[in-house]
PLY file of the C-alpha trace (Angstrom):
ply
format ascii 1.0
element vertex 259
property float x
property float y
property float z
element edge 258
property int vertex1
property int vertex2
end_header
0.01 0.01 0.01
2.85 2.49 1.05
4.62 1.36 -2.37
1.75 2.40 -4.40
1.00 5.58 -2.52
4.56 6.62 -3.13
4.49 5.58 -6.95
1.38 7.82 -7.19
3.08 10.62 -5.51
6.13 10.23 -7.60
3.89 9.97 -10.83
1.83 12.84 -9.71
5.05 15.03 -9.25
6.25 13.96 -12.48
3.21 14.71 -14.17
3.06 18.18 -12.65
6.57 18.93 -13.76
5.95 17.90 -17.35
2.63 19.89 -17.56
4.34 22.89 -15.87
7.33 22.84 -18.25
4.80 22.57 -21.42
2.88 25.57 -19.99
5.99 27.61 -19.63
6.89 26.75 -23.17
3.72 27.47 -24.56
3.69 30.89 -22.52
7.29 31.80 -23.43
6.25 30.93 -27.16
3.31 33.22 -27.09
5.45 36.07 -25.38
7.83 35.85 -28.14
5.60 36.08 -30.87
3.68 39.18 -29.21
6.67 41.19 -28.22
9.61 39.81 -29.99
9.70 40.62 -33.99
8.99 43.84 -35.68
6.37 43.81 -38.19
7.44 44.59 -41.78
5.76 46.42 -44.74
6.97 45.24 -47.93
7.02 47.17 -51.26
3.87 45.38 -52.32
2.20 46.17 -48.98
3.33 49.69 -49.42
1.74 50.17 -52.96
-1.41 49.00 -51.68
-1.29 51.36 -48.91
-0.35 54.16 -51.11
-3.47 53.52 -53.41
-5.87 53.37 -50.37
-4.51 56.29 -48.85
-3.96 58.47 -52.29
-7.50 57.16 -53.87
-5.40 55.94 -57.03
-5.25 52.65 -58.55
-2.70 50.23 -57.61
-0.71 50.42 -60.98
-0.30 53.99 -60.74
1.02 53.67 -56.97
3.53 51.15 -58.27
4.31 53.72 -60.98
4.85 56.47 -58.78
6.94 54.68 -56.26
8.99 52.97 -59.00
9.64 56.66 -60.22
10.74 57.63 -56.65
13.04 54.86 -56.31
14.56 55.20 -59.56
15.01 59.27 -59.65
16.63 58.78 -56.04
18.85 55.99 -57.03
20.40 57.79 -60.17
20.92 60.99 -57.93
22.48 59.11 -55.23
24.89 57.10 -57.90
25.56 60.36 -59.14
26.65 61.66 -55.88
23.93 64.29 -55.78
21.93 64.68 -52.53
18.09 63.91 -53.27
14.92 64.99 -51.28
11.88 63.51 -51.69
9.04 66.27 -51.14
7.49 66.31 -47.83
9.33 63.06 -46.68
13.15 63.32 -46.44
16.55 63.95 -47.60
19.09 61.31 -48.94
22.86 61.85 -49.40
26.03 59.84 -49.59
28.67 60.60 -46.85
31.80 62.04 -48.41
33.91 59.47 -46.99
31.86 56.84 -48.87
31.76 56.16 -52.26
34.42 54.42 -54.50
36.29 53.77 -51.38
33.74 51.42 -49.56
34.85 50.75 -46.07
37.35 53.72 -46.02
37.18 56.10 -43.02
38.33 59.27 -42.04
41.95 60.15 -41.30
42.78 58.17 -37.89
40.12 55.84 -38.17
40.33 51.91 -38.77
37.92 49.47 -40.26
37.50 47.72 -36.73
35.30 50.27 -35.26
37.99 52.28 -33.33
40.01 55.08 -33.89
43.97 55.49 -33.58
43.22 56.39 -29.80
40.79 53.38 -28.99
37.68 55.41 -29.24
34.26 53.94 -30.49
33.68 55.16 -34.19
30.30 54.64 -35.42
29.93 52.80 -38.68
28.09 54.94 -41.04
25.49 53.82 -43.56
26.38 54.25 -47.43
23.42 56.49 -47.64
22.26 59.22 -44.66
18.63 59.89 -44.30
17.08 63.00 -42.70
13.22 63.36 -42.19
12.04 66.66 -43.74
10.18 68.78 -41.29
6.78 67.69 -42.25
7.61 64.18 -42.02
9.11 64.55 -38.80
6.18 66.57 -37.53
3.79 63.76 -38.67
6.09 61.26 -36.50
6.21 63.69 -33.58
10.10 63.49 -33.47
11.45 65.45 -30.89
15.13 66.41 -31.80
17.66 67.24 -28.84
18.43 70.59 -30.04
14.71 71.44 -30.88
14.36 74.15 -33.70
18.15 73.96 -34.42
18.19 70.24 -35.51
14.73 70.80 -37.37
16.07 73.78 -39.19
19.22 71.86 -40.11
17.10 69.10 -41.49
14.91 71.52 -43.27
18.00 73.07 -44.96
19.20 69.51 -46.17
15.57 69.02 -47.66
15.40 72.46 -49.41
19.02 72.47 -50.59
19.05 69.03 -51.87
20.67 68.96 -55.61
17.79 66.78 -56.78
13.97 67.25 -55.71
11.65 64.59 -56.48
8.02 66.43 -56.36
4.98 65.80 -58.26
6.27 66.88 -61.51
9.39 64.93 -61.21
7.34 61.82 -60.30
4.97 62.57 -63.35
8.08 62.86 -65.88
9.42 59.55 -64.62
6.28 57.68 -64.92
6.27 58.64 -68.75
9.27 56.29 -68.97
8.37 52.89 -70.43
4.66 54.03 -70.30
2.64 55.38 -73.05
0.76 57.92 -70.70
2.61 58.75 -67.50
0.56 60.13 -64.30
-0.66 63.68 -64.53
0.94 65.83 -61.89
-2.25 66.03 -59.96
-2.52 62.14 -59.66
1.49 62.08 -58.86
0.94 64.49 -56.01
-1.69 62.38 -54.80
0.23 59.26 -55.02
2.98 61.02 -53.34
0.98 62.19 -50.49
-0.06 58.62 -50.28
3.34 57.65 -49.86
4.23 59.68 -46.98
0.88 58.95 -45.37
1.61 55.26 -45.53
5.16 55.37 -44.32
4.09 57.62 -41.37
1.77 55.34 -40.20
3.73 52.25 -40.42
6.57 53.84 -38.67
4.15 54.98 -36.07
2.86 51.69 -35.31
6.62 50.42 -35.08
6.71 48.67 -38.28
9.74 48.27 -40.41
9.22 49.57 -43.81
11.20 47.82 -46.49
11.59 49.02 -50.26
13.08 46.35 -52.16
16.54 47.24 -54.44
16.30 50.72 -52.53
16.55 50.22 -48.64
14.40 49.80 -45.26
13.42 52.24 -42.52
14.09 50.34 -39.30
16.10 50.36 -36.16
15.91 47.48 -34.00
13.35 44.72 -32.69
11.63 47.46 -30.70
10.26 50.31 -33.10
11.22 51.70 -36.46
11.46 55.23 -34.73
14.62 55.12 -32.41
15.67 57.13 -29.55
19.12 58.11 -29.34
20.17 58.54 -25.59
22.35 61.51 -24.52
25.82 60.66 -24.64
29.35 62.03 -24.73
31.08 62.71 -27.78
34.16 64.61 -29.40
34.33 67.67 -31.46
36.39 66.24 -34.53
37.96 69.40 -34.90
39.05 70.34 -31.73
38.96 66.92 -29.65
37.29 68.23 -26.83
34.48 66.49 -25.10
30.75 67.37 -26.10
27.40 66.43 -24.70
25.05 64.98 -27.56
21.63 65.40 -26.84
19.14 62.68 -26.87
16.81 62.64 -29.90
14.52 60.33 -31.96
15.04 59.44 -35.52
14.22 57.54 -38.32
16.92 55.19 -39.54
17.67 54.24 -43.10
19.51 51.28 -44.26
20.53 51.24 -47.82
19.60 48.03 -49.57
22.30 45.92 -51.22
21.72 47.12 -54.93
21.76 50.88 -53.60
24.78 50.34 -51.47
26.41 48.90 -54.53
25.46 51.66 -56.64
27.03 54.33 -54.62
30.20 52.55 -53.86
0 1
1 2
2 3
3 4
4 5
5 6
6 7
7 8
8 9
9 10
10 11
11 12
12 13
13 14
14 15
15 16
16 17
17 18
18 19
19 20
20 21
21 22
22 23
23 24
24 25
25 26
26 27
27 28
28 29
29 30
30 31
31 32
32 33
33 34
34 35
35 36
36 37
37 38
38 39
39 40
40 41
41 42
42 43
43 44
44 45
45 46
46 47
47 48
48 49
49 50
50 51
51 52
52 53
53 54
54 55
55 56
56 57
57 58
58 59
59 60
60 61
61 62
62 63
63 64
64 65
65 66
66 67
67 68
68 69
69 70
70 71
71 72
72 73
73 74
74 75
75 76
76 77
77 78
78 79
79 80
80 81
81 82
82 83
83 84
84 85
85 86
86 87
87 88
88 89
89 90
90 91
91 92
92 93
93 94
94 95
95 96
96 97
97 98
98 99
99 100
100 101
101 102
102 103
103 104
104 105
105 106
106 107
107 108
108 109
109 110
110 111
111 112
112 113
113 114
114 115
115 116
116 117
117 118
118 119
119 120
120 121
121 122
122 123
123 124
124 125
125 126
126 127
127 128
128 129
129 130
130 131
131 132
132 133
133 134
134 135
135 136
136 137
137 138
138 139
139 140
140 141
141 142
142 143
143 144
144 145
145 146
146 147
147 148
148 149
149 150
150 151
151 152
152 153
153 154
154 155
155 156
156 157
157 158
158 159
159 160
160 161
161 162
162 163
163 164
164 165
165 166
166 167
167 168
168 169
169 170
170 171
171 172
172 173
173 174
174 175
175 176
176 177
177 178
178 179
179 180
180 181
181 182
182 183
183 184
184 185
185 186
186 187
187 188
188 189
189 190
190 191
191 192
192 193
193 194
194 195
195 196
196 197
197 198
198 199
199 200
200 201
201 202
202 203
203 204
204 205
205 206
206 207
207 208
208 209
209 210
210 211
211 212
212 213
213 214
214 215
215 216
216 217
217 218
218 219
219 220
220 221
221 222
222 223
223 224
224 225
225 226
226 227
227 228
228 229
229 230
230 231
231 232
232 233
233 234
234 235
235 236
236 237
237 238
238 239
239 240
240 241
241 242
242 243
243 244
244 245
245 246
246 247
247 248
248 249
249 250
250 251
251 252
252 253
253 254
254 255
255 256
256 257
257 258
């Protein structure tokens, strides 16, 4: 009798442990699913969202997006800065281009300078949100009006401007009749609106053959913490204020083109 009771007790404990392990695994999987990954909007989904936001056909939305990508890629390949009206400005850093992986004087390719200080690896293509896009995303630049003015200046002074007129012209390439300027404006506004909504939700926006707007597993809008840096001209330490930014990662084809 005692032997049976002991066996039943052992089985009961074993059952509880097994069931507990299964439950923990299920809860862990559910938690990972709910918090672990960032949703990604791909090009096809972006086109669909653009069409819905702009009230244009999917074909017209695709033509407009292809026109934006084509014009931006061509400008960046030529070493020009380019701004997409109401969205953001792209540029190729001077130390990138024809010398992939080369850094400034005193910097090495292992992420440290000659003094052992960290060196932040830069993307082949820089991106700055234009004031309208930044405002829609409720970004909070660390230096307030100063940073907004700087970003706005990059958008205004870009070598190439991709606006409704430029998009309409781009869509005539390979099409019998391109978009009208009015429809191109709708598509451009639809692009900005769709991108804003995706990034606000924390989604990653990916445009094949061009690049993606993302930062980490948390959100597509990153908050850069305040930190101590160095003035590259004087070498003195400076305080770099916190700010929220949208990060752009150039795709393989674009990276290859600008390098």
